[in-house]
C-alpha positions as CSV (number, residue, x, y, z in Angstrom):
1,X,222.8,-66.2,94.1
2,X,220.6,-69.2,93.8
3,X,218.6,-68.1,96.9
4,X,218.2,-64.7,95.5
5,X,216.9,-66.0,92.1
6,X,214.5,-68.4,93.9
7,X,213.2,-65.5,96.0
8,X,212.5,-63.6,92.8
9,X,210.7,-66.6,91.3
10,X,208.7,-67.1,94.5
11,X,207.8,-63.5,94.7
12,X,206.6,-63.4,91.1
13,X,204.6,-66.6,91.6
14,X,203.0,-65.2,94.7
15,X,202.1,-62.0,92.9
16,X,200.6,-63.9,90.0
17,X,198.6,-66.1,92.5
18,X,197.3,-63.0,94.3
19,X,196.3,-61.2,91.1
20,X,194.6,-64.3,89.7
21,X,192.6,-64.7,93.0
22,X,191.6,-61.0,92.7
23,X,190.4,-61.6,89.2
24,X,188.5,-64.7,90.2
25,X,187.0,-62.9,93.2
26,X,185.9,-60.0,90.9
27,X,184.3,-62.5,88.4
28,X,182.4,-64.3,91.2
29,X,181.1,-61.0,92.6
30,X,180.0,-60.0,89.1
31,X,178.1,-63.2,88.7
32,X,176.5,-62.7,92.1
33,X,175.5,-59.2,91.0
34,X,174.0,-60.7,87.8
35,X,171.8,-63.0,89.9
36,X,170.7,-60.2,92.2
37,X,170.0,-58.0,89.2
38,X,167.8,-60.5,87.5
39,X,165.9,-61.3,90.8
40,X,165.3,-57.5,91.3
41,X,164.2,-57.1,87.6
42,X,161.7,-59.9,88.1
43,X,160.1,-58.3,91.2
44,X,160.9,-54.6,91.4
45,X,158.4,-54.0,94.3
46,X,160.6,-56.0,96.7
47,X,162.9,-53.6,98.6
48,X,165.2,-56.3,99.9
49,X,166.0,-57.5,96.4
50,X,166.8,-53.9,95.4
51,X,169.1,-53.6,98.5
52,X,170.8,-56.9,97.7
53,X,171.4,-55.8,94.1
54,X,172.8,-52.4,95.1
55,X,175.1,-54.1,97.7
56,X,176.4,-56.7,95.2
57,X,176.9,-54.1,92.5
58,X,179.0,-52.0,95.0
59,X,181.1,-55.0,96.0
60,X,181.7,-55.9,92.3
61,X,182.8,-52.4,91.4
62,X,185.1,-52.3,94.5
63,X,186.7,-55.7,93.5
64,X,187.0,-54.5,89.9
65,X,188.9,-51.4,91.0
66,X,191.3,-53.5,93.1
67,X,192.1,-55.7,90.2
68,X,195.4,-54.3,88.9
69,X,197.3,-56.8,86.8
70,X,194.6,-58.3,84.7
71,X,192.8,-56.0,82.3
72,X,189.4,-55.1,83.7
73,X,187.9,-55.8,80.3
74,X,188.6,-59.5,80.7
75,X,186.6,-59.5,84.0
76,X,183.8,-57.5,82.5
77,X,183.7,-59.8,79.5
78,X,183.3,-62.9,81.7
79,X,180.7,-61.2,83.8
80,X,178.9,-60.0,80.7
81,X,178.9,-63.5,79.2
82,X,177.4,-64.9,82.4
83,X,174.6,-62.3,82.3
84,X,174.0,-63.0,78.6
85,X,173.7,-66.7,79.2
86,X,171.3,-66.2,82.1
87,X,169.0,-64.0,80.0
88,X,169.1,-66.5,77.2
89,X,168.2,-69.3,79.6
90,X,165.3,-67.4,80.9
91,X,164.2,-66.5,77.4
92,X,164.2,-70.2,76.4
93,X,162.0,-71.0,79.4
94,X,159.5,-68.4,78.3
95,X,159.8,-69.6,74.7
96,X,158.6,-73.1,75.8
97,X,155.6,-71.6,77.5
98,X,155.0,-69.4,74.4
99,X,155.1,-72.5,72.1
100,X,152.2,-74.0,74.2
101,X,150.2,-70.7,74.0
102,X,151.3,-68.8,70.9
103,X,148.5,-66.2,71.3
104,X,149.7,-64.9,74.7
105,X,150.8,-61.3,74.2
106,X,152.3,-61.0,77.7
107,X,154.6,-64.0,77.2
108,X,155.6,-62.6,73.7
109,X,156.5,-59.3,75.3
110,X,158.5,-61.0,78.1
111,X,160.3,-63.2,75.6
112,X,161.2,-60.2,73.4
113,X,162.4,-58.2,76.5
114,X,164.7,-61.1,77.7
115,X,166.1,-61.6,74.2
116,X,166.8,-57.9,73.9
117,X,168.7,-57.9,77.3
118,X,170.6,-61.0,76.1
119,X,171.7,-59.2,73.0
120,X,172.7,-56.1,74.9
121,X,174.8,-58.0,77.5
122,X,176.4,-60.1,74.8
123,X,177.4,-56.9,72.9
124,X,178.8,-55.4,76.0
125,X,180.8,-58.5,76.8
126,X,182.3,-58.5,73.3
127,X,183.1,-54.8,73.5
128,X,184.6,-54.8,77.0
129,X,188.0,-56.2,75.9
130,X,188.3,-53.8,72.9
131,X,187.5,-50.8,75.0
132,X,189.9,-51.8,77.8
133,X,192.7,-52.5,75.2
134,X,192.2,-49.1,73.5
135,X,192.2,-47.4,76.9
136,X,195.4,-49.1,78.0
137,X,197.1,-48.4,74.7
138,X,196.2,-44.7,75.1
139,X,197.6,-44.6,78.6
140,X,200.8,-46.3,77.5
141,X,201.1,-43.8,74.6
142,X,200.7,-40.8,77.0
143,X,203.2,-42.3,79.4
144,X,205.7,-42.9,76.6
145,X,205.3,-39.4,75.4
146,X,206.0,-38.0,78.9
147,X,209.1,-40.2,79.2
148,X,210.5,-39.1,75.9
149,X,209.8,-35.4,76.7
150,X,211.4,-35.8,80.1
151,X,214.5,-37.5,78.5
152,X,214.8,-34.7,76.0
153,X,214.5,-32.0,78.7
154,X,217.1,-33.8,80.9
155,X,219.6,-34.2,78.1
156,X,219.2,-30.7,76.9
157,X,219.7,-29.3,80.4
158,X,216.3,-27.6,80.5
159,X,215.4,-28.4,84.1
160,X,212.5,-25.9,84.1
161,X,210.8,-28.0,81.4
162,X,211.7,-31.2,83.3
163,X,210.0,-29.8,86.5
164,X,206.9,-28.8,84.6
165,X,206.4,-32.3,83.3
166,X,206.5,-33.9,86.7
167,X,204.3,-31.4,88.6
């Protein structure tokens, strides 16, 4: 009995460890995607940057879809926060240059653009968890309704209705 319970504990620990590594992998791929995205946005004429961004985006989405246990919103939130911080950091660098030359319209435009992207990424990161939570609640509600309908059909002996539910 003790061996069996230890096996259960070991299995659940290994599952947790595997799922947390999937989450960490998805987050690191998302951060890599953010770096490639910013590099591509800086120099859109460079084809290799575009290719690197597309590849990293593809890898991130693939890792996100493999992430099963942790809510995807948590991963998106962390990746969004990273992107937001990167845009803010770039905006601060431009702001320092702008303070030296306040009349420079190009720097002002660049600063406004970076701050706008910072705001957008920050809002997405905050919203990611809420959206994922609502989605998972909706799925759970649908699953619960199906189960209750199936139980009602099974107890009433209406096997045709039961078969319709699970087709």
